[in-house]
Every structure is written in C-alpha cells, then in structure tokens.
N, C-alpha and C positions, 0 to 999 in steps of 0.2 A: 658482799659490801659491809664492812664494819664502819659505824659512825659513833664517835665519842661525843657524849651530850653532856653538856653543862648549863641548867635551865632552872627557871621556875614560872610556876603559873601556868599559861594555856599554851600561847603561840608556839614556843620551841618545844615543849614537851609533845604537842599535837603533830609536829613537824616528824620528831623522832618517832613516835607512835604510829605515824602513817607509815614509814618505812619499815617499821619493825612487823607491822602486819602484812606487809608484802615480803617478809622474809630476811630483812636485814638484821644483823646482828648489832643492836643498839646498847651500848654501854652508858648508863648514865651515872655520873660521879656525884657525889653531895659529900657535904662536910660531916664530920661524925656528929651523929645526933640529927641528921637531916638539915635541909635548905630551909629557907623562908617561906616555902609553901607545903612543907611537911604535915603542917597541922591545920591546913586550910579547911573550914567548914565547907560542906557537912562532916561531921564527926561521928563516929559508933559512941555508944555508951562507953565504951572502953578507951577511947581518944583515938580510934585509928582514923585517918584522914581518908574518907570515902571520895574525895575530890580526887586527892594525889593518886589514889589507884585507879581511877577513871581515865586518867592522862598518860598513865604510864605504863598500860598493859603489853606485855610481850618484850618489855627490855631486861637487861641485867643491871645489877646496883653494886657499886662499891662506894665505901665510905672511907674516906682519906681526911686526914687534918690538912685543911686548904691553909690554915694559918702557918704552917711549918713549911721552911724551904725544901725539906725531905719529901713532905707531902706534895707540893708543887711540882717537884722533880717527879715523881711519880706519874702524876697526872700528864704532864708535858711527854714522859715516856710514852704512855698510853696513846696521846694522840698522834704522837709520830712514829708509832710501831711500824716496822716494815711490812710488806705484803701489797700486792696489787690492789687489793680490793679493801684496803686500809687507808689511814689517812684522811678521814672527813671528821671536820670539827664543828659541831652545831652549838651554837649558844646564843642565849639572850643576857647573858650576865657581861659585865665590863671587859672588853679586851684588852688589857693593859699590863705592863709590866711582864711577868712571866708567862701571860696567857696571849700577849700581842702576836698577831699573826707574823710578823717579820721575825720576832724573836723566835717562834715556834718553827719558820720554814728554814732557818739555819740548821735545823737538826734534819728536816725532810723538805727538799727542794718542790717537790710536786704537790705539796700539802693543800688541801682544799679546805678553805674556812667559810663558815655562816655565820656573819653576824647581824643578830636583829635588836633594832633599839626602839626607843620610843617616839621620840620627834626628830625629824630631820634637821632641825635648828639646834638640835643637842639638849633640848630640855627633857626631862622625865616625863613619861607618857604612859598610859595603859589604856585599853579599849573604851572606858567609859568617859575619861577625858577626851581623847580622840573623837569620839561620837558627838561630843558636844561641840565640836569645833567643825562638822560636817553639815550641820543645817538641817540634817534629819530630825533631831529633835524637835523643830519646830514645825515639822509636817506629820508629826505622830498623832496629833489630837483632832478633833473634830471642828475645832473652830479657833480663829485666830484670837480669840480672847481667853483660851486657856494658856498655861505656863508651858514653856518647854518641857517634853516629856522625854527623858532618855531611855535607851533600848537595854532590857534587861540582857539580851543574848549579844555575847561578846563576838560580833561577827567580824571585826577587823583582826581580832587574834585568829580567828578562825582560817579566814582569807591568807593571814599571814603564815599560819602553820603549813598550809597546803602549798603556799608559795615556797616555803622553806625546803619542803620535801622535792618540788619540781626542780628549785634553783640546784640543790645537791646533785639530782641524776643529771642534769644538763652539764654542770661542771664537770661529774665523773665522767660522761659521755666525752666532753671536750679533752680532759686528761687521757682517757683511754686512746683518742687519736693522735693527740701532740704531745703527751708524756708531761705537760705542763699543768701544775696547780694553779690555784688564784684564791682570792678573797671575796666574797659575795656579801654586799651589805644591803640592808633592807630595813626601812624605818616604818613603823605602824603607821604613821601619818602619812605617808607616802601611799601605802597600800588603800587608805582610806580615802585620801583626796583623789588619786587616780580613778578609782571606782566611781566616785561621784562625776568627774569630768567623762569617763566613759559612758555613763548613763545619760549623758548629755543635759545635765540638770543645768551645768554652768554655761554649757553653749547655748542653751536657750535664752537664758539672760543677756549675754554678749549679743547674739544675734537678733532675738526678737524684743528685749526689753522687758520680758517677762519672768517672774518669779513664782515657783509653785507655792502654793498655801497650803494648808491643814486639808486632807482627804479623808481623815478617819480611815474607814474601812473600804472607802472608794479607791478604785484603781485608776491611776492618771492615765490620761489619754485612750481609755478603752472604756468598756461597761463590765464592771464587777462591783459587788456589795454585798453585804452582810443583810438576811431577811431573819425575822422572827417566826417561829412555828406555834401553831396553836398549843401545843404543850410545853411552850416556854424554853425550847432548844433555839439555838442560833446556829445558822448556816451559811457558808459563803458560796455565791454563785457568779461565775466568771464567763463572760461571752466575749473573748476578743477576736478572735477569727470569725469567718462568715459562717463556717460549720456550727461551731459553738453557738453563735447567735439562733441558727435556723432550728437547732435541736430544741433548744430554750424555748422559742416560741412555739415549735410543735408539741412540746410535753405538756405545757400550761394551756394549750387550747386557745391562746389569747391572740391567734392571728389577725383576727378580723379589728380587734382594739388596736393593734399596732399598724393596720392598714389604714385605720382612720386617721391616726396620728400622722403618718407620712403624707397622707392628704392634705390635712388641713396646714401642714407647714411646708409642705413640698420639698420633703427631704427624703433621703435615702437611707435606711437604717442599716443595710447590709454593710455600710460605710463607717469602719471603726471609730472614727474621729467624730463622725454625725452622732454615732451611740453616747460618746462621751458627752458631747454639748447638751444632748437631751436625756442625760441620765436622770435627771431629776422626773421627767415626765414618763420614761421606762419605769422607774421605780414605783410611780403611783400605780400603775397598770398592774405590776406584778406583785406588789407587796399584799394585797387581799387574797390573791391565790395561795400564797404560803401562809397568811396567817388563818386561814380556814383548815389547815391540814396539819396532822401529826408529823413529827420527824420521821416515822417509819413508812408512812405513806409516801411523804415527799421522796425518802431515800429509794424507795421502790420504783417509782415514776422516773425519777432523775438518771438513776444509774442505769436503767432499762434502755432509757432511748439515747445514753451515751452524753448527757449533760455534764459539763466540767463544774463540779461541787465539791463540797466538804462540809462536815462540822465541826464547829467550834467544840474543843473538849479539853478538859484540863487534863494534867499530867495523869492523875488516877485513872479518870476516865479512859485514856488512850491505853492505859495498861490493863485495864479490865476489859474492854470492848473491842479494841482494835487488832484484827488478826495479824496486821502488818508489824506489830509489835509483839512478836512471840515467836517461838520455835518454828511456827509455819514458814516464817519467813528465814531462809537460809543466812541472811546477815546475821540472825541472833543465835545465842547457844548460852545454856545454863553455865556458869561459871563458878566455881569456888575458891572465893578470894582469900588467902589467909587473913586473918585478923578482922574480917568483915563478914564472910558468910557466903551464902549461894545466892546468886542473883543473876537476872539476864542480861548479857554483855554483848557487844557488839563486836563483829569481825570487821574486815575491811568491806566497804559497800561496794567495792569495784569486783566485777564477776568477769573473769576471764575465760574464754573458751579452751585454752590450752591447759589450763591447771586448776585444780579446785581450789577454792578458798582454804587458806591454813587455817586450823582450829584456834579459837580464841585461846590467848595464853593470859593468865594472870599477870597483875603488877607485880614486881618483886617486893620482898620486904626490904627496908634499908639494909644494905650492905650484904644481901643474900649471897651474892656472887664474888665477894671480895676476894676470897683466898683461891677460887677459881680463874680469875682473871688476872690475877698477879702470877700464878703460876703458867696459864695458858697464853696469855699475851705477851708477858713480860719475861716469862722464863724463869722465876724465880724458886729457887728450891725451898722445900718446907720449912727448913731450920731458919732461913733468911725471912719467909713470911711471918714465922713465930717471933723473930726478933722485931719486927716491925710492929706486931701487935703489943710485946712488951712495953715499947716505947711510946705508944699510943699514936702512932703515925697512921695506922691503919685500923678499922674495926669491922667486925662482921655482925649477922643479924643476933648471933648469940650474945 
C-alpha cells in the first residue's frame, strides 16, 4: 500500500507514520528546503528537528519545488501513479488548484484522497485552539476560581491522525470491493466535538441540566484521586469497578472505617456513583494511610493486591525508572537517527499474533529518497532526473 503524504505538524504525519509502521510505503513530499514544520522545536544543537523526526519515522522523502508548474506536475504524477496498491493521498495542506481532488481524479478515477482541515466552519485551527473550544480547559483545574487551563497534550491531533489511518484503510477496502475511489474529509474540530458528545458531557447538560465543573485529579462519576506519600511522591489511585474498590479496602486494612461510614449514611459503597458522591469522606479515611508510608512501601502493597494505581512521574523519572519505557518492552528499540543520534524510539504499539512488529525505522533526511522515488515510481531515467536537479525542480539530501 503506497500513500503519498503532503503534510505538516502532527495529525497527518501521524496518520502516515501509523501506516508506515504497519508496512505501508509512505512517501512524504516537501518543498525544497523543507516544509513549515521542518525546523520545529525541539532542535539539536546543530539545528536538526527532533520533533520532525519523531512524527516521520519509516517514511520516504522527496523534495520538489512546489512553486513551479513542473514540480507540481511531478507530485500529481506521484499521487496518481498506477498500481492497485497505489493512488492514496493524505494531506492536511489545502487541496486546491493542482492538488484539488477532482483535478487529480481526472488522472486516476479510483483515487483515494484524505483531506484534514482545522475547523468545520472553514477557519484555521490547531489542537490548542480546538481544545479551548471544547470546555475541557475549564475542568482541568482544582477549583472554579482558577483560570482555564489548556492541555499541553495535542490529543485531538492524535485522534485525528489515527482516524486518518483508519479512514484510508476503510476507503482502500471499499475500493478493493467496488473499484471506486473517494475523497474523505475530516475536521479537527469535528474530532474534538464528537468526542465531547460521545463522552456524554453535552448530553448530561441537555438531559439533566448539569454541567461538569473543575475536578482536578478526581475522576468524574467514580472514585479516583491523587495521594501524597510520606517521602513527598504523589500517586493516582482508582477504584471504578467493585473489584478495584474491594482490593483497595482490603489492602489498606480500613474495612471497619468504611463500614462505619456506610452505617452512618445508610449507603452502599460498592456502588460507583455512591463512591463518587461520598468521595470526600472516602479520601479523608484514606489520606492518612498514604501519608504515613513511603512510595516503595505503598507500591509493594498496592501491586501485590492488584490495586489500580500509578505513580506521578516526570518524563525524566519515567525514562530512568519505568521498565515499560525501555527495550524490555518490545514496543521500544534503540534507533540511530541521522542528524540526531541514538535514542529510544517506538514501533507500532499494535501487537499482531500472525506477524512480528516491524523494526523501528528512522525518519528520512529531507530529500533522502528523491532519486529513488523518481526512478522507481515515475520510471524516469537517470539523465532525466539529472536535468530536474540541474533546473532546481527537485533536490536530494546531498
């Protein structure tokens, strides 16, 4: 499966990388010198974008002068090149003029196009502006008196990237059955707002007339919150299911205290909603137990008894102490990335029983595969490729 990708930043590059990690031939085209995300922070001391490498692992790269008619013609030919596994185009750049779907479809009738835009009303949007519109920024804090707090994790971009991979696979399956291509459109705002609706946040307002307020680290509608240990670490403890609740009560040895609470208020703490309603009373009983113990002691007891919990840790602490972020986990592998160096990189997190995960492959150097792609996909002879270089229509990594 060959996908031609014209993209920037996260959502579309992630969609392409997701497919590349599953074995697709993903060819990313960029203007000569790189696109608008080619120098996105963080950078190495020599100026290489660590960010760009992170979202483009396993792809091939071609650099073309997209301002020239001849360069745009080459990209159009790449997108519509023949082959039953080709003819897929993924982009979050404007599809207009030469890259308009209907224009490209005149060259290949079964073309599959995926167009990712910012806002469904036509406005420009990125994850951080979209998140501001969803309401989540107002429940990220601990109290209503605090200002809205935006989320540093670009979650809508990530959901959109995975939706792009899913959409292309669905359209390719449709084409294999019917012979028909199509254009798929996806707006980042629709990804976000659909998620809010699917979480029933808006339904709760419509049906019950209640709006969620700031919950801090407490889980809405169930019991879960953070606790401080005696050595100054912080952990997250969750008791959503009955089993999670019973293991927490058993591990802390506080059954008598909770039984007293149930008798005083005539409640059933095995009920998830009741635990949420009485979360402050529950926390008042639990907090001293955690405050008197070190993280190591708590970790041993909670893990032994199967309590659902986790340590709050910085990125550095995760790298140093968490074996899940290491080569002990088959998702990760040491990667030698040109221009950056050796670091721990992720393969696809999907584990298939029929096939081993593909090894992690480095992101390309810009233009690394220019000559290879022009020859292999477009069938150009070496002397014709040389002439394109001479005229500045294409460029390679050298």
